[in-house]
VEXTI-765737 format. One record per residue (C-alpha): residue number from 1; residue in one letter; z, x, y. Coordinates in pm, 1 decimal, always signed. Layout:
// residues N
+-------+-------+----------+----------+----------+
: kolti : dotor :        Z :        X :        Y :
+-------+-------+----------+----------+----------+
:   NUM :     A :        Z :        X :        Y :
...
+-------+-------+----------+----------+----------+
//
This chain:
// residues 333
+-------+-------+----------+----------+----------+
: kolti : dotor :        Z :        X :        Y :
+-------+-------+----------+----------+----------+
:     1 :     M :  +9738.5 :  +9244.9 :  +8876.0 :
:     2 :     L :  +9360.2 :  +9220.4 :  +8848.2 :
:     3 :     N :  +9355.6 :  +9509.7 :  +8604.9 :
:     4 :     T :  +9613.9 :  +9335.4 :  +8385.9 :
:     5 :     V :  +9421.8 :  +9007.6 :  +8390.3 :
:     6 :     S :  +9098.1 :  +9184.3 :  +8303.3 :
:     7 :     K :  +9267.7 :  +9344.6 :  +8003.7 :
:     8 :     I :  +9410.3 :  +9010.6 :  +7894.4 :
:     9 :     R :  +9060.7 :  +8861.7 :  +7906.7 :
:    10 :     G :  +8941.0 :  +9109.0 :  +7643.6 :
:    11 :     Q :  +8839.4 :  +9011.9 :  +7295.8 :
:    12 :     V :  +9131.3 :  +9185.9 :  +7123.2 :
:    13 :     K :  +9404.3 :  +8968.9 :  +6978.3 :
:    14 :     N :  +9683.0 :  +9201.9 :  +7093.7 :
:    15 :     P :  +9723.5 :  +9351.0 :  +7440.3 :
:    16 :     G :  +9573.3 :  +9697.8 :  +7444.8 :
:    17 :     Y :  +9820.5 :  +9839.2 :  +7695.6 :
:    18 :     P : +10193.4 :  +9926.9 :  +7681.7 :
:    19 :     Q : +10450.2 :  +9717.8 :  +7862.6 :
:    20 :     S : +10672.5 :  +9891.2 :  +8117.5 :
:    21 :     E : +10981.7 :  +9767.3 :  +7933.8 :
:    22 :     G : +10859.1 :  +9931.1 :  +7614.3 :
:    23 :     L : +10803.6 : +10267.3 :  +7784.8 :
:    24 :     L : +11148.3 : +10249.6 :  +7942.3 :
:    25 :     G : +11302.6 : +10162.6 :  +7605.7 :
:    26 :     E : +11140.4 : +10458.7 :  +7430.5 :
:    27 :     C : +11266.9 : +10691.7 :  +7705.2 :
:    28 :     M : +11622.1 : +10556.2 :  +7673.3 :
:    29 :     I : +11620.0 : +10590.1 :  +7294.2 :
:    30 :     R : +11492.3 : +10948.1 :  +7309.7 :
:    31 :     H : +11759.1 : +11063.3 :  +7553.5 :
:    32 :     G : +12028.8 : +10863.1 :  +7374.4 :
:    33 :     K : +11954.5 : +11048.2 :  +7051.4 :
:    34 :     E : +11967.6 : +11380.5 :  +7237.9 :
:    35 :     L : +12318.7 : +11301.1 :  +7363.6 :
:    36 :     G : +12432.8 : +11229.4 :  +7008.2 :
:    37 :     G : +12662.1 : +10973.8 :  +6847.7 :
:    38 :     E : +12976.8 : +11127.4 :  +6995.4 :
:    39 :     S : +12865.8 : +11028.1 :  +7346.4 :
:    40 :     N : +12953.5 : +10675.3 :  +7453.5 :
:    41 :     F : +12677.7 : +10687.4 :  +7713.0 :
:    42 :     G : +12429.4 : +10799.4 :  +7447.1 :
:    43 :     D : +12515.7 : +10496.1 :  +7229.8 :
:    44 :     A : +12479.4 : +10269.8 :  +7534.0 :
:    45 :     L : +12135.0 : +10416.2 :  +7601.4 :
:    46 :     L : +12033.2 : +10339.5 :  +7242.8 :
:    47 :     D : +12147.5 :  +9976.5 :  +7281.3 :
:    48 :     A : +11961.6 :  +9939.6 :  +7610.5 :
:    49 :     G : +11647.7 : +10102.8 :  +7466.8 :
:    50 :     E : +11635.5 :  +9862.8 :  +7172.7 :
:    51 :     S : +11675.8 :  +9567.3 :  +7409.5 :
:    52 :     M : +11395.9 :  +9695.8 :  +7633.5 :
:    53 :     K : +11164.1 :  +9723.3 :  +7332.7 :
:    54 :     R : +11247.5 :  +9364.1 :  +7234.5 :
:    55 :     L : +11163.4 :  +9253.6 :  +7589.0 :
:    56 :     A : +10828.0 :  +9431.3 :  +7560.3 :
:    57 :     E : +10748.4 :  +9242.0 :  +7239.6 :
:    58 :     V : +10837.0 :  +8909.5 :  +7403.9 :
:    59 :     K : +10616.1 :  +8997.3 :  +7699.5 :
:    60 :     D : +10327.7 :  +9080.5 :  +7464.7 :
:    61 :     S : +10363.0 :  +8732.4 :  +7315.6 :
:    62 :     L : +10355.5 :  +8580.5 :  +7664.6 :
:    63 :     D : +10036.0 :  +8766.0 :  +7754.8 :
:    64 :     I :  +9861.3 :  +8656.1 :  +7435.9 :
:    65 :     E :  +9973.6 :  +8295.7 :  +7482.8 :
:    66 :     V :  +9851.3 :  +8284.4 :  +7841.8 :
:    67 :     K :  +9518.3 :  +8436.1 :  +7743.6 :
:    68 :     Q :  +9448.8 :  +8192.7 :  +7460.1 :
:    69 :     N :  +9574.9 :  +7870.4 :  +7617.2 :
:    70 :     F :  +9504.6 :  +7914.1 :  +7989.1 :
:    71 :     I :  +9268.6 :  +8199.0 :  +8084.1 :
:    72 :     D :  +9014.3 :  +8154.1 :  +7803.8 :
:    73 :     P :  +8961.1 :  +7777.8 :  +7871.6 :
:    74 :     L :  +8911.9 :  +7848.9 :  +8242.3 :
:    75 :     Q :  +8669.5 :  +8125.4 :  +8157.3 :
:    76 :     N :  +8473.3 :  +7888.7 :  +7934.7 :
:    77 :     L :  +8459.7 :  +7638.4 :  +8220.6 :
:    78 :     C :  +8313.7 :  +7905.1 :  +8448.2 :
:    79 :     D :  +8069.9 :  +8031.6 :  +8184.7 :
:    80 :     K :  +7934.7 :  +7686.0 :  +8091.1 :
:    81 :     D :  +7981.2 :  +7409.1 :  +8349.9 :
:    82 :     L :  +7958.6 :  +7622.6 :  +8663.1 :
:    83 :     K :  +7661.5 :  +7818.9 :  +8532.5 :
:    84 :     E :  +7485.0 :  +7493.5 :  +8451.6 :
:    85 :     I :  +7540.6 :  +7370.6 :  +8808.2 :
:    86 :     Q :  +7408.8 :  +7699.3 :  +8946.1 :
:    87 :     H :  +7097.4 :  +7661.4 :  +8731.8 :
:    88 :     H :  +7030.5 :  +7309.1 :  +8865.5 :
:    89 :     L :  +7084.9 :  +7422.1 :  +9225.6 :
:    90 :     K :  +6843.4 :  +7711.1 :  +9183.8 :
:    91 :     K :  +6582.6 :  +7478.3 :  +9036.6 :
:    92 :     L :  +6638.9 :  +7230.8 :  +9320.7 :
:    93 :     E :  +6586.8 :  +7503.8 :  +9579.2 :
:    94 :     G :  +6253.4 :  +7601.8 :  +9424.6 :
:    95 :     R :  +6124.5 :  +7244.3 :  +9420.7 :
:    96 :     R :  +6241.0 :  +7189.5 :  +9778.8 :
:    97 :     L :  +6041.1 :  +7488.5 :  +9896.5 :
:    98 :     D :  +5736.6 :  +7362.9 :  +9706.8 :
:    99 :     F :  +5769.1 :  +7014.7 :  +9857.7 :
:   100 :     D :  +5811.0 :  +7153.6 : +10213.5 :
:   101 :     Y :  +5502.7 :  +7371.1 : +10174.4 :
:   102 :     K :  +5287.2 :  +7084.7 : +10050.4 :
:   103 :     K :  +5423.4 :  +6847.7 : +10313.0 :
:   104 :     K :  +5311.9 :  +7087.3 : +10588.7 :
:   105 :     R :  +4964.0 :  +7090.1 : +10434.9 :
:   106 :     Q :  +4946.2 :  +6711.0 : +10423.0 :
:   107 :     G :  +4587.1 :  +6602.2 : +10472.3 :
:   108 :     K :  +4457.5 :  +6927.7 : +10330.2 :
:   109 :     I :  +4580.1 :  +6859.8 :  +9975.9 :
:   110 :     P :  +4550.2 :  +6542.8 :  +9764.1 :
:   111 :     D :  +4819.7 :  +6280.8 :  +9826.7 :
:   112 :     E :  +4887.3 :  +6263.7 :  +9452.2 :
:   113 :     E :  +4990.0 :  +6630.0 :  +9448.7 :
:   114 :     L :  +5226.1 :  +6572.3 :  +9741.3 :
:   115 :     R :  +5374.6 :  +6268.2 :  +9569.3 :
:   116 :     Q :  +5441.1 :  +6463.7 :  +9248.2 :
:   117 :     A :  +5614.1 :  +6743.1 :  +9443.0 :
:   118 :     M :  +5838.5 :  +6486.7 :  +9612.9 :
:   119 :     E :  +5924.9 :  +6319.9 :  +9279.3 :
:   120 :     K :  +6017.8 :  +6655.9 :  +9121.2 :
:   121 :     F :  +6235.6 :  +6739.0 :  +9419.5 :
:   122 :     E :  +6416.7 :  +6403.9 :  +9400.6 :
:   123 :     E :  +6464.0 :  +6447.4 :  +9024.9 :
:   124 :     S :  +6620.0 :  +6792.2 :  +9060.7 :
:   125 :     K :  +6839.3 :  +6668.5 :  +9346.6 :
:   126 :     E :  +6973.3 :  +6384.5 :  +9131.6 :
:   127 :     V :  +7044.4 :  +6613.1 :  +8835.0 :
:   128 :     A :  +7230.9 :  +6870.0 :  +9054.5 :
:   129 :     E :  +7436.8 :  +6597.9 :  +9222.2 :
:   130 :     T :  +7525.8 :  +6442.3 :  +8887.6 :
:   131 :     S :  +7644.6 :  +6776.3 :  +8739.9 :
:   132 :     M :  +7860.4 :  +6849.7 :  +9045.7 :
:   133 :     H :  +7993.0 :  +6493.6 :  +9046.1 :
:   134 :     N :  +8101.5 :  +6519.2 :  +8681.7 :
:   135 :     L :  +8285.8 :  +6844.5 :  +8750.1 :
:   136 :     L :  +8465.1 :  +6710.6 :  +9058.5 :
:   137 :     E :  +8532.6 :  +6371.0 :  +8903.2 :
:   138 :     T :  +8861.0 :  +6501.1 :  +8762.4 :
:   139 :     D :  +9022.4 :  +6458.2 :  +9104.0 :
:   140 :     E :  +8893.8 :  +6101.4 :  +9136.2 :
:   141 :     A :  +9008.1 :  +6023.5 :  +8783.1 :
:   142 :     A :  +9351.5 :  +6153.8 :  +8871.9 :
:   143 :     R :  +9364.4 :  +5930.1 :  +9181.3 :
:   144 :     D :  +9227.4 :  +5623.0 :  +9000.9 :
:   145 :     G :  +9436.7 :  +5685.0 :  +8689.3 :
:   146 :     G :  +9124.6 :  +5639.9 :  +8476.9 :
:   147 :     Q :  +9143.3 :  +5259.6 :  +8517.9 :
:   148 :     K :  +8772.9 :  +5201.6 :  +8581.7 :
:   149 :     E :  +8635.0 :  +5128.3 :  +8237.6 :
:   150 :     G :  +8267.0 :  +5200.9 :  +8187.1 :
:   151 :     S :  +8250.5 :  +5412.8 :  +8502.9 :
:   152 :     S :  +8197.1 :  +5786.2 :  +8529.6 :
:   153 :     S :  +8561.3 :  +5825.4 :  +8638.8 :
:   154 :     A :  +8682.4 :  +5696.2 :  +8303.6 :
:   155 :     L :  +8454.1 :  +5944.1 :  +8125.8 :
:   156 :     A :  +8600.6 :  +6230.1 :  +8326.9 :
:   157 :     G :  +8955.9 :  +6145.5 :  +8227.6 :
:   158 :     P :  +8966.3 :  +6356.2 :  +7906.7 :
:   159 :     L :  +8849.2 :  +6664.9 :  +8094.8 :
:   160 :     Q :  +9120.4 :  +6618.4 :  +8355.0 :
:   161 :     I :  +9383.0 :  +6570.9 :  +8082.1 :
:   162 :     E :  +9265.8 :  +6888.1 :  +7910.1 :
:   163 :     Q :  +9297.4 :  +7096.1 :  +8228.5 :
:   164 :     V :  +9645.8 :  +6963.2 :  +8301.7 :
:   165 :     S :  +9749.8 :  +7036.4 :  +7943.6 :
:   166 :     Q :  +9629.0 :  +7395.9 :  +7982.9 :
:   167 :     L :  +9842.0 :  +7433.5 :  +8296.7 :
:   168 :     S : +10135.2 :  +7281.0 :  +8109.3 :
:   169 :     A : +10083.7 :  +7534.6 :  +7828.3 :
:   170 :     L : +10105.5 :  +7814.8 :  +8087.2 :
:   171 :     V : +10437.0 :  +7685.3 :  +8219.3 :
:   172 :     D : +10574.2 :  +7636.9 :  +7866.3 :
:   173 :     A : +10483.4 :  +7994.8 :  +7774.1 :
:   174 :     Q : +10661.3 :  +8128.3 :  +8083.3 :
:   175 :     L : +10970.5 :  +7918.5 :  +8010.8 :
:   176 :     D : +10983.0 :  +8044.8 :  +7652.6 :
:   177 :     Y : +10947.9 :  +8404.3 :  +7772.7 :
:   178 :     H : +11228.8 :  +8373.2 :  +8024.8 :
:   179 :     R : +11457.8 :  +8200.8 :  +7773.2 :
:   180 :     Q : +11413.2 :  +8483.2 :  +7524.2 :
:   181 :     A : +11449.1 :  +8746.0 :  +7798.5 :
:   182 :     V : +11777.2 :  +8590.6 :  +7916.2 :
:   183 :     Q : +11906.2 :  +8583.0 :  +7558.0 :
:   184 :     I : +11820.3 :  +8950.4 :  +7500.4 :
:   185 :     L : +11975.0 :  +9061.0 :  +7830.1 :
:   186 :     D : +12290.1 :  +8855.4 :  +7767.5 :
:   187 :     E : +12336.6 :  +9025.2 :  +7431.2 :
:   188 :     L : +12282.9 :  +9366.6 :  +7592.6 :
:   189 :     A : +12533.8 :  +9289.2 :  +7869.5 :
:   190 :     D : +12796.6 :  +9190.0 :  +7608.4 :
:   191 :     K : +12738.0 :  +9514.0 :  +7417.2 :
:   192 :     L : +12773.2 :  +9725.5 :  +7730.6 :
:   193 :     K : +13093.9 :  +9544.6 :  +7836.3 :
:   194 :     R : +13237.8 :  +9598.7 :  +7488.7 :
:   195 :     R : +13156.3 :  +9968.7 :  +7507.4 :
:   196 :     M : +13323.0 :  +9989.3 :  +7849.5 :
:   197 :     R : +13641.8 :  +9835.3 :  +7707.4 :
:   198 :     E : +13634.8 : +10071.1 :  +7409.8 :
:   199 :     A : +13584.9 : +10371.7 :  +7637.4 :
:   200 :     S : +13870.6 : +10267.3 :  +7867.7 :
:   201 :     S : +14108.0 : +10213.7 :  +7574.0 :
:   202 :     R : +14050.5 : +10557.0 :  +7424.7 :
:   203 :     P : +14320.6 : +10812.0 :  +7501.1 :
:   204 :     K : +14213.5 : +11071.8 :  +7746.8 :
:   205 :     R : +14154.9 : +11406.0 :  +7584.0 :
:   206 :     E : +14303.1 : +11701.4 :  +7760.3 :
:   207 :     Y : +14104.1 : +12013.4 :  +7795.3 :
:   208 :     K : +14261.9 : +12307.2 :  +7623.0 :
:   209 :     P : +14091.0 : +12636.5 :  +7692.9 :
:   210 :     K : +14049.5 : +12871.7 :  +7404.0 :
:   211 :     P : +14286.7 : +13169.2 :  +7401.0 :
:   212 :     R : +14132.4 : +13477.9 :  +7543.5 :
:   213 :     E : +14058.9 : +13757.4 :  +7305.7 :
:   214 :     P : +14206.9 : +14095.1 :  +7400.3 :
:   215 :     L : +13958.2 : +14297.9 :  +7595.3 :
:   216 :     D : +13898.6 : +14632.5 :  +7430.4 :
:   217 :     L : +13814.5 : +14876.5 :  +7705.8 :
:   218 :     G : +13776.3 : +15161.2 :  +7460.2 :
:   219 :     E : +13829.1 : +15521.3 :  +7561.0 :
:   220 :     P : +13863.1 : +15604.2 :  +7930.2 :
:   221 :     E : +13527.7 : +15774.5 :  +7931.2 :
:   222 :     Q : +13365.4 : +15451.3 :  +7801.1 :
:   223 :     S : +13503.6 : +15222.2 :  +8070.4 :
:   224 :     N : +13157.6 : +15153.8 :  +8211.5 :
:   225 :     G : +13098.3 : +14821.0 :  +8029.5 :
:   226 :     G : +13150.2 : +14977.1 :  +7690.2 :
:   227 :     F : +12862.0 : +15219.1 :  +7733.2 :
:   228 :     P : +12938.4 : +15586.9 :  +7677.4 :
:   229 :     C : +12914.5 : +15802.1 :  +7982.9 :
:   230 :     A : +12842.4 : +16169.6 :  +7996.1 :
:   231 :     T : +13159.0 : +16357.4 :  +8079.7 :
:   232 :     A : +13164.4 : +16657.9 :  +8297.8 :
:   233 :     P : +13279.7 : +16977.8 :  +8127.1 :
:   234 :     K : +13639.8 : +17063.5 :  +8195.4 :
:   235 :     I : +13672.9 : +17396.1 :  +8370.8 :
:   236 :     T : +13999.9 : +17571.9 :  +8351.4 :
:   237 :     A : +14114.7 : +17868.8 :  +8536.5 :
:   238 :     S : +14119.6 : +18076.6 :  +8220.0 :
:   239 :     S : +13767.4 : +17987.2 :  +8112.5 :
:   240 :     S : +13495.4 : +18220.1 :  +8227.4 :
:   241 :     F : +13177.1 : +18059.5 :  +8367.7 :
:   242 :     R : +12871.6 : +18241.9 :  +8237.1 :
:   243 :     S : +12522.9 : +18217.4 :  +8358.8 :
:   244 :     S : +12408.9 : +18121.4 :  +8008.9 :
:   245 :     D : +12628.2 : +17802.4 :  +8021.6 :
:   246 :     K : +12415.2 : +17652.8 :  +8301.8 :
:   247 :     P : +12172.4 : +17378.0 :  +8184.8 :
:   248 :     T : +11810.8 : +17470.7 :  +8224.2 :
:   249 :     R : +11519.8 : +17223.8 :  +8277.0 :
:   250 :     T : +11233.4 : +17276.0 :  +8043.7 :
:   251 :     P : +10896.6 : +17102.6 :  +8063.3 :
:   252 :     S : +10950.0 : +16941.9 :  +7722.1 :
:   253 :     S : +11208.7 : +16904.7 :  +7447.8 :
:   254 :     R : +11059.5 : +17190.8 :  +7253.1 :
:   255 :     S : +11089.2 : +17548.7 :  +7369.1 :
:   256 :     M : +10798.3 : +17684.2 :  +7563.6 :
:   257 :     R : +10644.0 : +18010.3 :  +7464.5 :
:   258 :     A : +10454.3 : +18242.4 :  +7680.9 :
:   259 :     G : +10090.4 : +18148.2 :  +7693.0 :
:   260 :     D : +10151.2 : +17776.3 :  +7618.6 :
:   261 :     S :  +9959.8 : +17545.7 :  +7856.8 :
:   262 :     L : +10111.4 : +17229.7 :  +8006.1 :
:   263 :     D :  +9910.2 : +16903.5 :  +7983.0 :
:   264 :     L :  +9982.8 : +16790.9 :  +8335.8 :
:   265 :     P :  +9792.9 : +16506.3 :  +8503.5 :
:   266 :     P :  +9548.9 : +16606.4 :  +8774.7 :
:   267 :     P :  +9698.0 : +16624.9 :  +9122.5 :
:   268 :     P :  +9688.1 : +16303.3 :  +9325.0 :
:   269 :     A :  +9402.7 : +16248.2 :  +9563.3 :
:   270 :     P :  +9459.0 : +16405.5 :  +9905.1 :
:   271 :     L :  +9532.5 : +16159.5 : +10183.4 :
:   272 :     D :  +9255.7 : +16297.7 : +10405.0 :
:   273 :     Q :  +9002.0 : +16083.4 : +10215.6 :
:   274 :     P :  +8993.1 : +15704.1 : +10157.5 :
:   275 :     S :  +9268.2 : +15621.8 :  +9909.0 :
:   276 :     C :  +9524.2 : +15358.8 :  +9811.6 :
:   277 :     K :  +9853.8 : +15335.0 :  +9623.5 :
:   278 :     A :  +9904.5 : +15110.0 :  +9319.2 :
:   279 :     L : +10175.0 : +14846.6 :  +9375.2 :
:   280 :     Y : +10167.6 : +14708.1 :  +9020.0 :
:   281 :     D : +10031.8 : +14800.8 :  +8678.0 :
:   282 :     F :  +9675.6 : +14678.9 :  +8620.6 :
:   283 :     E :  +9534.3 : +14645.2 :  +8269.5 :
:   284 :     P :  +9152.6 : +14619.4 :  +8263.4 :
:   285 :     E :  +9021.7 : +14311.4 :  +8084.6 :
:   286 :     N :  +8646.4 : +14358.2 :  +8133.0 :
:   287 :     D :  +8404.5 : +14649.5 :  +8111.5 :
:   288 :     G :  +8381.7 : +14850.2 :  +8431.6 :
:   289 :     E :  +8739.0 : +14781.2 :  +8549.4 :
:   290 :     L :  +8976.3 : +15069.7 :  +8629.7 :
:   291 :     G :  +9327.5 : +15059.4 :  +8485.7 :
:   292 :     F :  +9627.3 : +15220.8 :  +8656.1 :
:   293 :     H : +10007.2 : +15220.1 :  +8677.2 :
:   294 :     E : +10243.9 : +15153.3 :  +8962.5 :
:   295 :     G : +10259.2 : +15446.3 :  +9203.3 :
:   296 :     D :  +9918.1 : +15595.1 :  +9115.5 :
:   297 :     I :  +9709.5 : +15724.4 :  +9408.3 :
:   298 :     I :  +9348.3 : +15604.6 :  +9370.0 :
:   299 :     T :  +9051.2 : +15744.9 :  +9558.3 :
:   300 :     L :  +8844.2 : +15469.2 :  +9722.5 :
:   301 :     T :  +8468.3 : +15501.1 :  +9687.5 :
:   302 :     N :  +8332.0 : +15155.7 :  +9777.7 :
:   303 :     Q :  +8441.2 : +14800.4 :  +9869.7 :
:   304 :     I :  +8264.9 : +14540.6 :  +9653.3 :
:   305 :     D :  +8385.6 : +14234.2 :  +9847.5 :
:   306 :     E :  +8698.6 : +14111.0 : +10024.0 :
:   307 :     N :  +8893.1 : +14104.9 :  +9694.3 :
:   308 :     W :  +8763.9 : +14402.7 :  +9488.5 :
:   309 :     Y :  +8740.2 : +14777.4 :  +9542.8 :
:   310 :     E :  +8572.5 : +15059.1 :  +9349.0 :
:   311 :     G :  +8764.1 : +15383.1 :  +9304.5 :
:   312 :     M :  +8837.9 : +15689.9 :  +9091.0 :
:   313 :     L :  +9153.8 : +15795.6 :  +8906.6 :
:   314 :     H :  +9192.4 : +16087.5 :  +8662.6 :
:   315 :     G :  +8817.2 : +16138.2 :  +8663.6 :
:   316 :     Q :  +8740.6 : +15773.5 :  +8571.4 :
:   317 :     S :  +8563.2 : +15527.0 :  +8800.7 :
:   318 :     G :  +8586.9 : +15149.9 :  +8798.3 :
:   319 :     F :  +8665.5 : +14827.3 :  +8981.3 :
:   320 :     F :  +9013.0 : +14689.2 :  +9059.6 :
:   321 :     P :  +9157.2 : +14401.1 :  +9269.0 :
:   322 :     L :  +9272.7 : +14462.4 :  +9623.8 :
:   323 :     S :  +9590.9 : +14258.6 :  +9571.1 :
:   324 :     Y :  +9725.5 : +14523.4 :  +9330.3 :
:   325 :     V :  +9715.1 : +14816.9 :  +9574.0 :
:   326 :     E :  +9818.5 : +14922.3 :  +9924.4 :
:   327 :     V :  +9544.1 : +15093.9 : +10123.3 :
:   328 :     L :  +9664.3 : +15425.7 : +10261.6 :
:   329 :     V :  +9342.1 : +15560.2 : +10410.6 :
:   330 :     P :  +9076.0 : +15291.2 : +10460.2 :
:   331 :     L :  +8707.8 : +15338.8 : +10390.5 :
:   332 :     P :  +8495.6 : +15435.1 : +10693.0 :
:   333 :     Q :  +8323.8 : +15140.2 : +10856.0 :
+-------+-------+----------+----------+----------+
//
């Protein structure tokens, strides 16, 4: 509440903050458009969203009206009349202290100086009382009805009338807001009731499932989800099984000749020394980090901290995170 009032007191002519009704309206309109025009609920959301945005505009007008006709005049009263009273009271306090000091030194200072201090104190006291009396006179003028001509109560009458008129302006602004809000909500309620009647009068559509397309299972050997499967060779009693018909595993797709060397990775690190097993692939992002793949056996050489290790793999050394590996043989303490 205080935050809202402080914003209303700003110098801008329009409120610099969104109304909750406006935010709700924008949300309803967005989701109503997503549902599309074929959805009765989507059309109802669009109607409700537009009404919420209209309510936000009416509320903006209320805030501006209250600021200009009620809050600003009260703020001016505080900035001018009350500050003037505070100034007189501060001046009175200073002269009182001066008079008390000189009164205690009576006989040691000239009587004329003491008399001047007393006169200044009485003068400031009269001015402060007069300023406070003029501000509070509105209550007396209200009780007396401003009938005392030539008195200070009669002079305070216009100020009292102005303050009551500002309060009346506040009430009028609230009444106007609520009248417009009721009108907008009544129109929205009528629209929603009409949509309910239209929806209830529509014939109910029956759901008709689409006819199933014939499922082509293909050949018997392709019954595994349509993917071809390797079929075992048919062996008959008359067929002779030769040793040359057996499949042979070769190191590569090309034939190997005598003397060809295989590019095999180095053997994994023996488990009799500190080592760990990679649980996930790790791609190095910085210089000095060691990359590896899931299942690699890494030789541990040093522990950097509680989260990083240093190790060797395929002749390369680097750092890697502990969370990516499972320690098989820990480092000696």
